[in-house]
N, C-alpha and C positions, 0 to 999 in steps of 0.2 A: 944114644938118646937117653935123656934123663928119665927117671921112673915116672910113669904116667904121662910122658910128654905127648904121646899119641892122642890121649884124651883132650888135652889142651889144644892140640892142633885141630881136632874135630870141632871143638867149640868155635875156634876162629873161622874155620871153613863154613860152619853153619851160619854164623853171623854174616859172613860175606855173601852167602847164597841169599839170605833175606835182603840185603842191600841190593842185590842184583835184581830184585823184583820192583825196584823203584821206577824204572823207565816204563815197564809194562803198566804199572798202576797209573802213572801220569798220562799214558795213552788214553785211559778211560776217564780222565778228568773232564768235566763239562767245559764247553767253549768259554773263553774269558779267564781261565785259570792260568795266570802268568807263572813262569818258573820261580820267581822270587817269592810270590805269594804262597805257592805250594811249599817252598822251603821253610817259610816262616811258620805256616800252619803245621807242617810236619814236626818241626822243633817244639812248637807250643804243645801239641798233643802228646808227642813222645816225652818231652820234659815233665809235663804234668803227671803222666802215667808213671814215669820212673820215680818221681818224687813221692807220689802216694804210696807206691810199692815199698820204697825204702823206709818211709815213716811207719807204715803198717807192720813192717817186719822188725821195727826197732833197730834198723841198721845204722841210723844216724844218732850217735850218742855224744852229747856234749857239744861244745862250740869249736873244738880244735880244728876239724876239717874245714869249718867255715872261715877260719883265720889262716889257713895255709895258702901261701902264694901260688903253689902248684895247682890248686883248685881253680883259681881265677885264670891262670894261663891256659889250663885245659878247656875251661868254659869259653874263653875268648877264641881259642882255636876252633872249637866246634862251630861257633857263630861265624867266625871269619871264613871258614871253609865254604859255608853256604853262599856268602856274598861274593867271595873271590871266584868260585867255580862258575856261578851263573853269569857273572859279569864277564868272565873269560869266554864263555860259550856265545854270549851275545856279540862279542867283538870278533872272535876268530872262528866261530862255528862249533857245532857239537863235536865233530870228529877230532879236530885239532885240539880243542879245549880238553876233551876227555883223555886223549893220548898223553898230553903233556902233564896234566894234573895227576893221572894214575901212574904214569911211567916215572914221574919224578919223585913221588911219595916214598918208595923203597930206598931211593938214593938218599933222600933227607933223613929217613929213619936210620940208615946206616951211619950217617954223619952224627946225628944226635946220640946214637948209641956210643960212639967213640968219645964224643965230648963229655957225655954224662958219666963216663966210666963203667958203662954197662958191658955185657959180654960182647966182645968185638966180633964183627962179621968175619966169617972164615971163607976159604976158597969155594966151598960147596955153595955157600949163600950167594957169593958173587956170580957164580955160573948159573944157578937157579934163577936168580933175579934177572940176569941178562937174557936168558932164554924166555922167561915169562914176559918181560918188557917187549922184546921183539915180537912175541906172539901177540901181545895186546895191540901193538902198532899195526900188525898185519890184519888182525881181527877187525879193528875199528875202521881202518882205512880201506880195506879190501884191495890193497895194493895200488890205490889211486893216489896221485900226487895231491898234496895239501897245500893250501895257500896260508902262509903265516902272517899274522898281524902282530907286530912287536909288542904293543901294549897288552893284547889278548894273551899272548904267550907268557908275558911276565905275570899276569893275573892268574893264569893256570899254574905257573910255578908256585906262586904264593898260595894257591889252594892246596897243591901237593905238600908244601911245607906246613901249612895249617893242619892238615890231616895227620902228618907225621908228628907234629907238635902235640896234638891231642894224645896220640899214642904214647909218646915219650913221657909227658908229664903225668898222664894217668898212671903209667907204669910206676912212677915215683910214689904216687899216692897209694897204689896197691901194696906197697911195702908196709903201710901202717893201717889201711882201712879196708873194709870188705868191698866186693864188687858192687853190691847194691848201694853202699854209702857213696862210693865214688861216682857211679853213674847217676844216682838220684840227685846229689848236690850239683855236680857239674852241669847236668842238663837242665836243671832248674834255673841255674844262673845263665846258662847259654840261651834259654828261652826268653828270659827277661831282656837279655841284650838284644835280641831280634824282635821283641814284642812291638817296637815302634812301627815296624813294616806292616803290622796288622792293621794300622790306622792309615796307611799310605796307599796300599794297593786295594783293588776291587775284590771283595770277597763274596760277591753275589753267587759265585759258583758253589758255595757251601749251603745254599738254600734248597738244593735238591738232594734226594736220597742218594743219587749217584755220587754227588760231590762229597757228602758226608762219608760214604763208604770208602772213597779214595783217601780222604783225610784220616780216617780210622786206620786203614791198612798201612798208610805210610807212617803214621805216628806210633801205632801200637806194635806192628810187626817189623816194618822196615827201619824203625828207629829204636823204640824201647827194647823189644826182644832181641833185635840184632846187636845192639850195643851191649846188652847184658851178656850175651853169649860171647861176643868178641872180647869184651873187657875181662871176662872170666878167663878166657883162653889166654889173654895177654898176661895174666898173673902167673902163668906157668911156663912161658916160653920167652925168649929174647924179643924185644920190641921190633928190631929190624926183620926178624923172621916172621912176626905176626903181620907186618905190613906187606911183605912179599906174598904171603899166603892169601891176603885179602884181594889179590889180583884175580881171585876166583869171581869177583863181582862182575866184571865186564863179560866174562865167558858165560855166566849164568844169564845176564841180560840178553845176550845174543841168542842163546838157546831158547829162552822164553819167546823172544821175538819170532823165531822160526816155527815153534810148535804151537804157540797161542795166537800170535798176530799174523801168522802165515807170511812172514817176511822171507826174502830170499838172501842167502849168503853166497858170496862168490867163492870159488875154490881157494883163493888166497886167504880169505877169512876163515875157512875151515882149517887151513894149515896153521893160522894163528891160534885157533882154539886148541889144536893139538900141542902147539908149543907152550901155551899157557899151562896146560895140564902136565906136560913134560916137566916144566920148571917146578911145579908144585910137587911132583913125585920125587924129583931130585932133592928138594929141600926137606921132604918128609921122611925119606927112607932112613933106616938106621944104618949107621956106619958098621962096616965089617969089623969084627973083633980081631 
């Protein structure tokens, strides 16, 4: 492992754990809160918080980052992920949409890593990623057969590509700019891109204290803090490795469902969780000298 790589791995894992709280938070959202409206509000709150943080810390200096094409590709990827993922879930169901989106993201990240001339995936990454993806499939499906909708699967694949795209192009930006500058500017633009949705969907669920609490959690913790941690970790490890490590998210979501929402997991799902963590251990352990 590179010097201090373990620290960057922990940052990525911490960000992924915070992402894993999203489903639990949505469970507590008031009636009438549609997934797309939640996604738009989440990005609006998170983007605003990240922009304020970046500006208050003086992280954004000059116009250069605003003129960088990678900035806009990253922002478009963030916005596209929200749209593609929720559209996929509506067409093919939560389980299938999540499996395809999350399972395909590391594969796309590996492809981007090769195309962009980054550190190429090695055998250990391939093994760890396959183990973790199989674990995610077992975890989310519980061993039950899923029905695939072609258009839904394609949308989920697009979501996986969009997530990997954010990671890849943000990694390019991190070569020149700080974590706060990258997240602040990228999410500011991403929030603007999704802002029209705020005028399309019913936002009455925000009129209650419960709705505001959900929006603040999703925006400040599951978006702003999560992406700062993840992006900071991304600055110190290969992008394909970071995306594989982010498979911690569904495992976290499932564990929160069990312990907070009193949900029941099948034995197959528990095996899936074990495989996810086995994959994370494989990719994180230091090679023998």
